[in-house]
VEXKOL-693835 format. One record per atom (N, C-alpha, C): x, y, z. Coordinates in steps of 0.1 Angstrom, whole numbers, plus 5000, padded with zeros to 4 digits. Layout:
// VEXKOL-693835
XYZ;...
This chain:
// VEXKOL-693835
845881124148;846581104135;845481124124;845981174112;845081194101;844781064094;843581054089;843280924082;843880924069;843980794063;844580774050;843680844039;842380854042;841580924032;841881074031;842081134043;842481274043;843781294036;844781204039;846081224033;845981204018;845181114014;844981093999;844381213993;843381264000;842681383995;843681503994;844481524004;845481624003;846481603992;846881483990;847881453979;847181483966;845881443964;845181473952;845081613949;844781693959;844681843958;846081903953;847081853960;848481903957;848781873942;848481753938;848781713924;847981803914;846681813918;845881903909;846382043908;846882093920;847382233920;848682243912;849482143913;850782143906;850482133891;849582053887;849282043872;848682173867;847782233875;847282363871;848382463870;849282463880;850382563880;851282543868;851582433864;852582413853;851882393839;850582413838;849982413826;849482283821;849182183829;848582053825;847182073821;846581973815;845181983811;844282023823;843282103820;842382143831;842682283836;843882333834;844282463839;843482573832;843082673839;842382783833;843382903833;843682953821;844583063820;843983193826;844883293829;844383413834;843583493823;842783593828;842083673818;842983743809;842683753796;843483823787;843483973789;844584033789;844784183791;844384253778;843084243774;842684283761;842984433758;842584523766;842684663762;844184713761;844984693771;846384733770;847084673758;846784543756;847484473744;846984533731;845684553730;845184613718;845684753716;845884823727;846484963726;847884953720;848684863725;849984843719;849984803705;848984713701;848884663688;848484783679;847584863683;847184983675;848385083673;849185093683;850285183682;851285133672;851585003672;852484943662;851884963648;850584933646;849984943633;850085083628;849885183638;849885323634;851285373629;852285333637;853685363634;853985313620;853685183618;853985123605;853285183593;851985213596;851185273585;851585413581;851985493592;852385633589;853685643583;854585543585;855885553579;856185463567;855185383563;855385283552;855585353539;855085473537;855285533524;856385643523;857185653534;858185763534;859385733525;859885613524;860885573515;860285513503;861085503492;860585433480;860585283482;860385213471;860485063471;861785013475;861884923484;863184853487;863484763476;864784733474;865184653462;864484523461;864384453473;863684323472;862184333469;861584443473;860184463470;859984473455;860984543449;860884553434;860984423428;861884333433;861984203428;860684123430;860084133442;858784063444;857784103434;857684233430;856784283420;857084223407;858384213403;858784153390;858484013390;858683943401;858383793401;856883773401;856083863407;854683853407;854083873393;854783943385;854383953371;854783833362;855483743369;855883623362;855583503372;854283493375;853883393386;854283253382;854783183392;855283043390;854982963402;855282833402;855082753414;856182773424;857282823420;858382863429;859382953422;860382993429;861383073423;862783023428;863783073422;865183023426;865483063440;864983163446;865383213459;864283213469;863083163466;861983163475;860783093469;859883043478;858582993473;857683113468;856483083464;855683183456;854883273464;854683263477;853683343484;853883493483;855083543486;855383683486;855183753472;855783693461;855483743448;853983753445;853183653450;851783653448;851083763456;851583783468;850983893476;851384033469;852584043464;852984163458;852084193446;851884093438;850984113426;849584153430;849084083441;847684113445;847584263450;848584303458;848484443463;848684543452;849584513442;849884603431;848684613422;847884503421;846684503413;845584583419;845484563432;844384643439;844784793441;846084813443;846484953445;847784973437;847585003424;848685013415;849785123419;850985083419;852185173421;852085233435;851485173445;851385233458;852385153467;853385223472;854385163481;853685133494;852885223500;852285203512;851285083512;850585073501;849584953500;850384823499;851484823492;852284703490;852684643504;852884733513;853384693527;852284673537;850984673532;849884653542;849984513548;850284403540;850384273546;851384263557;852584333555;853584333566;853084403578;852484523576;851884593587;850884513595;850084443588;848984353595;849584243603;850584173597;851084053605;851984103616;852684213615;853484263626;852584303637;851484373635;850584413645;849884283652;849584193644;848984063649;849983993658;851184003654;852283933662;852283983677;851984113679;851884163692;850784093700;849684073694;848584003701;848983853704;849583783694;849983653697;850983633708;851883733708;852883733719;852283743733;851283823734;850583833747;849783703750;849283633740;848583513742;849483403746;850683403741;851683303746;851983323761;852183443765;852383473779;851183423787;849983443782;848783403789;848683253790;849083183780;848983033781;850082983791;851083053793;852083013803;851683063817;850483103818;849883153830;850483283835;850783363826;851183503829;849983583832;850083663842;848983753846;848983873837;848183973840;847984093832;849284163828;850084183839;851384253836;852284183827;852384053829;853283963820;852783973806;851483963804;850983973790;851284103783;851084213791;851384343785;852884353782;853784303791;855184313789;855584233777;854984113775;855284033763;854884103750;853684163750;853284243739;854184363736;854584433747;855484543745;856884513740;857384393745;858684353741;858684313726;857684253722;857484223708;857484353700;856784453705;856584573697;857884653696;858784643705;859984723705;861184643699;860984523694;862084443689;862584503675;863884523674;864384573662;864184473650;864184343653;864084243642;862684223638;861684273646;860284253643;859584383638;859684483647;859084613642;859984673631;861284653632;862184713622;862084653608;861584523607;861384473594;859884483589;859084523598;857684533595;857184643586;858084733582;857684843573;857984813559;858484693556;858684653542;858084513540;857584483528;857084353525;858284263523;858384153530;859484063529;859083923533;859883833530;859683693534;859883683549;860783763555;861083753569;859883783578;859183893574;858083943583;856983843583;856683783572;855583683571;855983553578;857283513576;857783383582;857883393597;858283503602;858483523616;857083513623;856083573617;854783573623;854283423623;854583353612;854083213612;854783133623;855983153626;856683083637;856083113650;855783243652;855183293664;853783233666;852983223656;851683163656;851783013660;852682943654;852882803656;853282773671;854182853676;854582833690;853382853699;852582953696;851382973705;850482853704;850282793692;849382683691;849882563699;851282543699;851882433706;851782453721;852082583725;851982603740;850482583744;849582633736;848182613740;847782463740;848382383731;848082243731;848482173744;849682213749;850182163762;849082173773;848382283773;847382303783;846082233780;845582243768;844282193765;844182053759;845282013753;845381883745;844281883734;843982003729;842982013718;843781983705;843481873699;844281823688;843981913675;842881983675;842682073664;843782183663;844382213674;845482303674;846682253666;846882123667;847982063659;847682063644;846382043641;845982053627;846182193622;845882293630;846082433626;847582463625;848382403634;849782423633;850382373619;849782263615;850182213602;849782303590;848582363591;848082463581;849082583582;849382633594;850282743595;851682713589;852082593591;853382543585;853282543570;852182503565;851982503550;852182643545;851582743552;851682883547;853182923548;853882893559;855282923561;856082873550;855782753546;856582683535;856282743521;855282823520;855082903508;855783043508;856483063520;857283193521;858783163522;859083063531;860483023532;860482873536;861582813535;861682673539;862182653553;862482763560;863082763573;862282693584;860982683582;860182623593;860482473594;861082413584;861582273585;862582263596;863482363598;864482363608;863782363622;862682443623;861982453636;861382313639;860782253630;860082123633;861082013635;862282013628;863281913630;863781923645;864082053649;864582073663;863582033673;862282063670;861182033680;860981883681;860981813670;860781663670;861881603678;863181643676;864281583683;864081613698;863681733702;863481763716;862381683722;861281663715;860181583720;860581433722;861381383712;861781243713;862681223726;863381323730;864281313741;863581343754;862781453754;862281503766;860781483768;860081453757;858581443757;857981583755;856681593755;855781483756;855581403743;855981273744;855981193732;854581163726;853581183735;852181173730;851881273719;852681383719;852481483708;852681413695;853681323694;853981263681;852981153678;852181113687;851181003685;849781063681;849681193681;848381253677;848181253662;847081183658;846881173643;846781313636;846081413643;845881533636;847181613634;848281583642;849581643639;850081593626;849881463623;850381413610;849481453599;848181473602;847381523591;847781663587;848081743597;848581883595;849881873587;850781783591;852081773584;851781723570;850881643568;850481593554;850081713545;849181803551;848781923544;849982003540;850882023549;852082103546;852882043535;853081913535;853881843525;853181863511;851881833511;851181833498;851181973492;850982073501;851082213496;852482253491;853482183496;854882213492;855282143479;854482043475;854881963463;855182043451;854382143447;854682223435;855982293437;856282353448;857582413451;858682323449;858582203455;859582103454;859782053440;858682033433;858781993419;859582103411;859282223413;859982333405;861382333409;861782323422;863182323426;863882203419;863282083420;863981973414;864081983399;863082033392;863182053378;864182153373;864582253382;865482353379;866882333386;867082213391;868382183397;868682233411;867582253419;867682293433;868382423435;867982523428;868782653429;868782713443;867882673452;867882733466;869182683473;869782573469;870982533475;872082633471;872082683459;873082783455;872782913462;871482943465;871083063472;871683053486;871682933492;872282923506;873682963506;874482933496;875882973496;875983123494;875083183487;875083323485;874783393498;873883343506;873583393519;874783393528;875483283528;876683263536;877683373533;877883403520;878783513515;878283643521;876983673520;876483803525;876683813540;876483693547;876583703562;878083723566;878983673558;880383693561;880783843561;880083923554;880384063554;880084123567;879084063574;878684113588;879484053599;880383963595;881183903606;880983753606;880183693598;879983553597;879483493610;879883373613;879383303625;879683363638;880883433639;881283503651;880283613655;879683673645;878783783647;877383743648;876983623646;875583583645;874883603659;875483553670;874783563682;874583713687;875683793686;875483933689;874384003680;874383963667;873284023658;871883973662;871783853667;870483803671;869983883683;870883913692;870583993704;870184133700;870884193691;870484323686;869084323680;868784213672;867484203666;866384173676;866784113687;865784083698;865384223704;866284313704;865984443710;866884483721;867484603720;868384653730;867684763738;867684753752;868284643760;867284533763;865984553762;864984463768;864984333761;864784333748;864584203741;865784113743;866984163742;868184083743;868184013757;867984083767;867984033781;866883923783;865683953778;864583863780;864683743771;865183753759;865383633751;866383533758;867483583763;868383493770;867783433783;867183523791;866583473803;865383383801;864583413791;863383323788;863883193783;864883183775;865383053770;865882973782;866683043790;867182973802;866182923811;865082993813;864082953822;863282833816;863082833803;862382723796;863182593798;864482613799;865382493801;865482453816;865182543825;865482513839;864282523849;863282593846;862182623855;861382503857;860982473870;860082363873;858682403869;858282523870;856982563866;856782553851;857882563843;857782563829;858182423823;858282323832;858782193828;857982133816;856682153815;855982093804;856382153790;856982273791;857482343779;858982323777;859582233784;860982223783;861482193768;860682113762;860982083748;861082203739;860282303742;860382423734;861682503737;862082503749;863382563752;864482503744;864482363744;865582303736;865382313721;864082343717;863882373703;864582503699;864482603708;865182733706;866682703704;867282623714;868682593713;868982523700;868182423697;868482353684;868482433672;867482523671;867482613660;868682703659;869082763671;870282843671;871482773667;871682643671;872782563667;872782543652;871682503646;871582483632;871882603624;871282723628;871582843621;873082883622;873682863633;875082893635;875882803626;875682673627;876482583619;876382603604;875182633599;874982653585;875282793580;875682883589;875983023585;874783103581;873683083587;872483153584;872483293590;871383353588;871183493592;870483513606;870683623611;870183653625;868583663624;868083693613;866583703612;865983573611;866683463610;866183323609;865483283623;865783353634;865283303647;864283403653;863983513645;863083613651;861683553655;861283453648;859983393651;859983323665;861083303671;861183243685;861283353696;861383483692;861483583702;860283583711;859083573706;857883593714;857783483724;858183363721;858183243730;859083273742;860383303739;861383323749;860983443758;860583553751;860183673759;858983643768;857983573763;856883543772;857283453784;858183353782;858583273793;859383363803;860083463798;860883543807;859983633816;858983703810;858183793818;857283713827;856883593823;856083513832;856883463844;858083423842;858983393853;859383503862;859483623856;859783743864;858583783873;857383743869;856183763877;856183673889;856883563888;856883463899;858083483909;859183543904;860283573913;860883703910;861283773920;861883903918;863283893913;863583963902;864983953897;865984023905;867283993903;868284063911;868284213908;868784293917;868684433916;869484493904;870484423900;871384473889;870684473876;869584393874;868884403861;867384413863;866984453875;865584473878;864984583869;865784673866;865284793858;864884753844;865284643839;865084603825;863584613821;862684563829;861284563826;860484673832;861084793834;860384913838;859884983826;858785063828;858285133816;859185243811;859985313819;860885403812;861885343803;862285223806;863185143797;862485103784;861185063786;860485033774;860285153765;859985263771;859885393763;861185423756;862285413763;863585433756;863785333745;863485203747;863685103737;862885133725;861585183727;860685213716;861285323708;861785423714;862385543707;863585493699;864485413705;865685363699;865285283686;864285193688;863985103677;863385183665;862485283668;861785363658;862785443651;863685513658;864685603652;865685523644;866185413648;867185343641;866785253630;865485203631;865085103621;863885143612;863185253616;861985293609;862385403599;861685413588;861985523578;861385663582;861885713593;861385843598;862385953596;863685923596;864686023595;864986043580;865586163576;865986183562;866986083558;866986033546;867985943541;869386003542;869386133540;870786203541;871486173554;870686153565;871286123578;872186003578;871785903569;872585783569;873785793560;873885893552;875085913544;875285823532;874285743530;874385653518;875285533521;875485443511;876385333513;875685223521;876585143527;876085023534;875885053549;875885183553;875685223567;874285183571;873285203562;871885163564;871385103551;871584973548;871184923535;869784943531;868884933542;867484953539;867185083532;867685193538;867485323532;868185343519;869485293519;870285303506;869685233495;868985113497;868385043486;866985073484;866485183490;865185233488;865185363481;866285403475;866385533468;867085513455;866785603446;867485613433;866985523422;865985433425;865585343415;864885413403;863885503406;863285573394;864285653386;865285713393;866285793386;867185703378;867485593383;868285493375;867585453362;866285423363;865485383352;865385503342;865285623347;865285743337;866585753330;867685733337;868985733331;869085623320;868585503323;868585403313;867785433301;866585493303;865685533293;866285643284;866985743290;867685843282;868685783273;869485693279;870585623271;869985543260;868885473263;868285393252;867685473241;866985583244;866285653234;867185743226;868485763231;869385843223;870285753214;870085623214;870785533205;870385563191;871285543182;870985553168;869785453164;869085483155;867885403151;868285263148;869385243142;869885103138;870185023151;870685083161;871085013173;869784993182;868985093182;867785083191;866784973187;866584953174;865684853169;866284713173;865484643181;865884513184;866884503196;867184623202;868084623213;867484563226;868284513235;867684453247;868484523259;867784513270;868384563283;868884453291;870084463296;870684363305;871184433318;870784393329;871184453342;872084353349;872984413356;873984333364;873384263376;872484333383;871884273395;870384263393;869784173401;868384153401;867684283406;868284353415;867684483420;867484583408;868584603401;868584693389;867484643379;867484513376;866584463366;865184483371;864884463384;863584473390;863084623389;863984713392;863684853392;863284893377;864084853368;863784883354;862484823349;862184703354;860984633351;859784703357;859984763369;858884833375;858584973369;859685053367;859485183362;859685203347;860285103341;860585123326;859385123317;858285073321;857085063313;856685213309;856685293319;856285433317;857285513308;858585453308;859585523300;859785463286;858885373283;858885313269;860085223267;860585153277;861685063276;861284923273;862084843266;861784703263;861984623275;861684493274;861884403285;863284393290;863484383303;864884383309;865184233313;866484203312;866984073315;868084083325;868383973332;869483973341;869883833344;871183813346;871683683350;871783663365;871283763373;871383763387;870283693394;870583593402;869683523411;868483473404;867283503410;866083463404;865683513391;866283633387;865983693375;866483613363;867583533365;868083453355;867083353350;866283303359;865283203356;864083253348;863983383347;862983443339;863283433324;864483383321;864783353307;865783453301;866383413289;867383493282;866683583272;867383683267;866883763256;866683683244;865983723234;865783643222;867083643214;867283533207;868483523199;868483623187;867283673184;867283773174;867683913178;867983933191;868384063196;869584113190;869684243189;870884303182;871784363193;871784493194;872584563204;872084533219;872984543228;872584523242;872984653250;872084703258;872384813267;872484753281;873784763286;874084693299;874184793310;873584763321;873584843333;874584773343;875684833346;876584773356;877984843354;878984773359;880384843358;881384743354;881084623351;882084513348;882384513333;883284593328;883584603314;884384473310;885184413318;885984303314;885084183311;884084163319;883084053316;882384073303;881984193300;881284223288;882084193276;883384223277;884284203265;884484053262;884083963271;884183823269;883083783259;881983853259;880783813251;880483913239;881184023239;880884123228;882184173222;882184193209;883384243203;883484393204;882384463206;882484613207;881684653220;882384713229;881784763241;882184913243;881184993244;881485133247;880485193257;881085283265;880285343276;879585463270;878285473274;877485583268;877085683279;877085643292;876885743302;877085673316;877085753326;877285703340;875985753348;875785683359;874785713368;875285723382;874885823389;875285843403;874085883411;873885813422;872885853432;873585883445;873185993451;873986043463;873985943474;872885873476;872685793488;872585643485;872985603474;872985463470;874185383475;874285263470;875385173473;876185153460;877485173461;878285163449;878185033442;877985033429;877884903422;876484853422;875584913430;874184863430;873284963424;873185083431;872285183426;872985323426;874285323425;875085443423;876485403418;877085503411;878385483405;878385363395;877385373387;877185273376;877485333363;877885243353;878085273340;876985213331;876685273320;875785223310;876585193297;876485073292;877285033281;876484993269;876885023257;876284963245;877284853240;876684743238;877484623235;876984573221;877884553212;877484503199;878484393195;878384333183;879184233178;879184113188;877984063191;877883953201;878583833195;879283763204;880083653200;879283513199;878183513205;877383393204;875883423207;874983333203;873583363206;873283363221;872283433225;871883443239;871583303245;870983223237;870683083243;871883003246;872983033240;874282963243;874983033254;874883163255;875683243265;874983233279;873683223278;872883243291;873283153302;873583023300;873982943312;875282993319;876183063311;877383113318;877083243326;875983303324;875683433330;874983413343;874583293347;873883273359;874783303371;874283383381;875183433392;874283463404;874583393415;873883413427;874583513437;875883533435;876583613443;876483763440;876183843450;875983983447;876884073455;877484013465;878384093474;879584153467;879984093456;881184143450;880884273442;879684313441;879284433435;879384553444;879384533458;879284633467;880484733466;881684673463;882884763462;883284773447;882284783438;882584783424;883384903420;883984903408;884785013404;883985143402;884585253405;883885383403;883585413389;882485473387;882085513373;882885643370;883285663357;884085773353;883285863344;
């Protein structure tokens, strides 16, 4: 018979092996697949850099530039980081569309590296790391949004980085990682407030499943304190202005309803994850995080994914709100596939021909490589439709303005129906000699009303009935049509001269505040 000492030794070895296998402290991760991952990263950066200047400014990018010229602690529809970035890039590289998008290109490429590191921390070998990087690279919701500067692309990278820090903490118990996660959260909160959903779901999962020691680590709360302190100016601005982001939430629900509302959310998330690879791996990886014995220390992260999905579904959020969790689920999936052979009916999913096909599909359908004419204009492809016609619209406004009689032109103001139109005129109107533009749409309303001394108003839009509520004399001076725009936004618009104003701007302005923009999409045709 074996001695008790031998049995105890065997038991100790078994426990040590199990801890190493599931990622407990002391485990040494596999060697990082540096060169193939960097090759994929370089390919992503090259694709984004080569295509970033093909289309013009996207409508939201024009708004970021306008907001950046009016720097504040926060805005009605977002915290201040993206407008600040837009101003920085436009100052360094004036009027360069490609340069404006450099931050988006950088963080999208870095996301590929972080995705591979998550797989490595889950003890994924070389192939799993490369597959995790490649899956990130062909995701419609990650690569497809990486060619424009947006809150989504920066926020998604922040979530990806935080999940890597947490996964690494499970293995190393290095509390500085928790401090860094707090710093990353602080940056996310300067972009969007959605990271609060992530932490709420995560804390709930930790309280139920553990590891509860995570919540007892002082540096976690120090990092949380940093995030809160950095958010105080944003919160002060929101409180001082009546919490306009709550109104923005209702506007987002209205926009999402056009895409099918809550019923369409999960299918859209899977499309954003990537067809066919990302969708399959996102589902499988989430399932394995919930069920796998090898991934048991990360179970709380699986339930965090579920919690975020439920919150986004219940609140009527967008599919892009969960893109920051794709890397985690995908990494779990490819690591698990390295441990067990999948069934034959879906074994083909992670083969390189399928990745090549997915890459082609993502690039062709989401990147600005095809002529805008292929999309036919309208809402078929809003990104391309809202990246065209803005300089031409501004020229049309300038022509209408400069042909006004001298008596009307002196002291006249420009009023745009939507914040996209106002932002375009704000960007291109300086070269056309136009005065400052105003709008009651979303964040632009908070930039303030025209002066009460203003005389005539040149209005860009199509809603004549609303104009007649505020002006005694309304006449159309011209129309604007862009072949590939969206009706009511950047095509089939009317330009109106409005006089005999019924009240001062300071009195009318509160009534013109409007967060809803979806009712313009099917606006009346211009005649």
